[in-house]
C-alpha positions in Angstrom: 0.0 -0.1 -0.2 1.5 3.3 -1.0 1.9 6.2 1.4 -0.4 8.5 -0.7 -3.1 5.7 -0.4 -2.6 5.5 3.3 -3.1 9.2 3.7 -6.0 9.0 1.6 -7.8 6.4 3.8 -6.9 8.4 6.9 -8.0 11.4 5.6 -11.4 9.8 4.5 -11.8 8.3 8.2 -11.1 11.5 9.9 -13.8 13.1 7.7 -16.5 10.3 8.4 -15.7 10.5 12.1 -16.0 14.3 12.2 -19.3 14.2 10.2 -20.7 11.4 13.0 -19.7 13.5 15.8 -21.5 16.5 14.5 -24.4 14.6 13.3 -24.7 13.6 17.1 -24.3 16.9 18.4 -27.3 18.0 16.2 -29.8 15.4 17.6 -32.5 16.5 19.6 -33.0 16.3 23.3 -34.0 13.2 24.7 -37.8 12.5 25.4 -36.7 12.6 29.2 -35.6 16.3 28.7 -39.0 16.8 27.3 -40.7 15.2 30.4 -39.0 17.9 32.6 -40.5 21.0 31.0 -42.4 22.7 33.5 -46.0 23.6 32.4 -46.8 27.2 31.9 -50.0 29.1 31.6 -51.4 29.1 28.0 -49.6 25.9 27.2 -51.8 23.8 25.1 -51.6 19.9 26.2 -52.8 17.0 24.5 -53.9 14.4 27.0 -54.5 10.5 26.2 -55.6 7.5 28.4 -54.6 4.5 26.9 -57.9 2.5 25.6 -60.4 5.3 27.0 -60.9 7.3 23.6 -63.8 9.2 25.3 -61.2 10.6 27.9 -58.9 12.4 25.1 -58.6 15.9 25.6 -56.5 19.2 23.9 -56.5 21.5 27.1 -55.1 24.8 27.9 -53.2 25.5 31.1 -55.4 28.4 32.4 -53.4 31.6 34.1 -54.3 29.9 37.6 -52.1 27.1 36.1 -55.4 24.5 36.1 -56.6 22.1 33.5 -60.0 20.7 33.8 -60.7 16.9 32.7 -63.6 14.6 32.3 -64.6 12.7 35.4 -61.7 14.1 37.7 -62.7 17.8 37.0 -60.1 20.7 37.9 -56.4 19.6 38.1 -53.4 22.0 39.4 -50.5 21.7 37.7 -48.7 24.6 39.1 -44.8 24.2 39.1 -45.1 20.5 37.8 -43.4 19.2 34.7 -45.1 17.1 32.1 -43.9 13.9 34.1 -45.5 15.0 37.3 -48.6 16.1 35.5 -48.8 12.5 34.0 -48.5 10.8 37.5 -51.1 13.3 38.7 -53.6 12.6 36.5 -52.9 9.1 36.6 -53.2 9.0 40.5 -56.8 10.9 40.0 -58.2 8.7 37.7 -56.9 5.3 39.4 -58.2 6.8 42.9 -62.2 6.3 41.8 -62.5 5.7 38.1 -59.9 3.6 36.4 -57.6 0.6 37.1 -53.9 1.4 36.5 -54.7 3.7 33.8 -51.9 4.8 31.4 -51.8 8.6 30.7 -49.8 10.4 28.4 -49.5 14.0 28.3 -47.9 15.9 25.4 -47.1 20.1 25.1 -48.5 20.7 21.5 -48.5 24.2 21.7 -46.1 26.2 23.7 -47.0 29.4 25.6 -44.9 32.3 24.2 -42.4 33.3 27.0 -40.4 36.2 26.7 -37.9 38.5 28.8 -36.9 42.2 27.7 -33.4 43.3 27.4 -33.1 47.0 27.0 -30.0 49.5 27.1 -26.6 48.9 25.7 -27.2 45.8 23.8 -27.0 45.5 20.0 -30.2 44.2 19.4 -32.7 45.3 22.3 -35.8 44.1 22.7 -38.2 41.0 23.8 -36.0 37.9 23.8 -37.9 34.5 23.7 -37.3 31.3 25.8 -36.2 28.2 24.0 -39.0 25.7 24.0 -38.6 23.0 26.6 -35.7 25.2 28.2 -34.8 27.6 30.5 -32.9 30.8 29.9 -30.2 32.6 31.9 -29.0 36.1 32.1 -25.9 35.7 29.8 -28.2 33.7 27.5 -30.7 36.3 27.1 -27.8 39.0 26.5 -26.1 36.8 23.7 -29.7 36.4 22.3 -30.3 40.4 22.2 -26.9 40.5 20.1 -24.3 40.7 23.0 -23.3 43.9 24.6 -22.4 47.3 22.8 -19.1 48.7 23.2 -20.8 51.4 25.4 -22.3 48.6 27.9 -21.6 48.9 31.4 -21.1 45.1 32.0 -20.6 45.2 35.9 -23.9 47.0 36.6 -26.3 45.2 34.9 -29.7 45.7 36.2 -32.4 42.8 36.5 -35.9 43.8 37.2 -38.3 41.1 38.3 -42.0 41.3 39.4 -42.8 39.0 42.3 -46.5 37.1 42.5 -47.7 39.8 44.9 -47.1 42.6 42.3 -43.9 44.1 43.8 -40.7 44.5 42.1 -37.1 43.4 43.0 -34.2 44.8 41.2 -30.7 43.3 41.3 -27.4 44.6 40.3 -25.3 42.1 38.7 -21.7 42.1 37.6 -21.7 39.6 34.2 -17.8 39.7 33.9 -18.0 37.9 37.1 -20.8 35.4 35.3 -18.4 35.4 32.3 -15.2 34.6 34.3 -17.2 32.0 36.4 -16.3 33.9 39.4 -20.2 33.7 40.5 -21.9 30.4 41.3 -25.5 32.0 40.5 -26.1 31.6 36.6 -29.0 33.9 37.4 -31.9 31.9 35.6 -34.8 34.2 34.2 -38.2 34.1 34.7 -41.0 35.2 32.3 -41.4 39.0 31.8 -38.0 40.0 33.9 -36.6 42.9 32.7 -32.7 43.4 31.9 -31.2 46.8 31.4 -27.6 47.0 30.5 -26.3 50.8 31.4 -23.8 53.1 29.5 -20.8 53.2 31.1 -18.8 56.4 32.0 -15.9 57.3 29.7 
């Protein structure tokens, strides 16, 4: 076998390996990750009970984080993931109506979830949460085009409205997040407002 042929074979193998790695990286998240998605108001759910066609429903999560289903009525899903919602619905049907029911819950339309990033970023405005995923402060700033050249990265303000209607404002040194000096990644909640001030020259 000539050296040139050997080199060609090695090059071809490396291309195949690189392609395989890229394909693996592009695969969608496993179903388990989707099951950990926490339900939000306005999510549209498809709910099926195996061999109980009359119980099949498409229902939207209300502002109070509840859904209404045949026989069991109103179900509170606040703070529950898809997996936890399935377990709860299964338990409620099993309690009085069915024997060992098999329940499947799927999100068929996700609620629109946004935060606002304003000030010294390159593309200020509303930033969407990725479906089934959370969003951190750094993620949101990145999706808003990153900092402008005038940004004061050590005085970024995060304003959050609590369930009681009151607002809290936090001053965050994003340079510490970038360097890994802070243990808090600042996961965001819907309707958070991020303001990046201008630095004083």
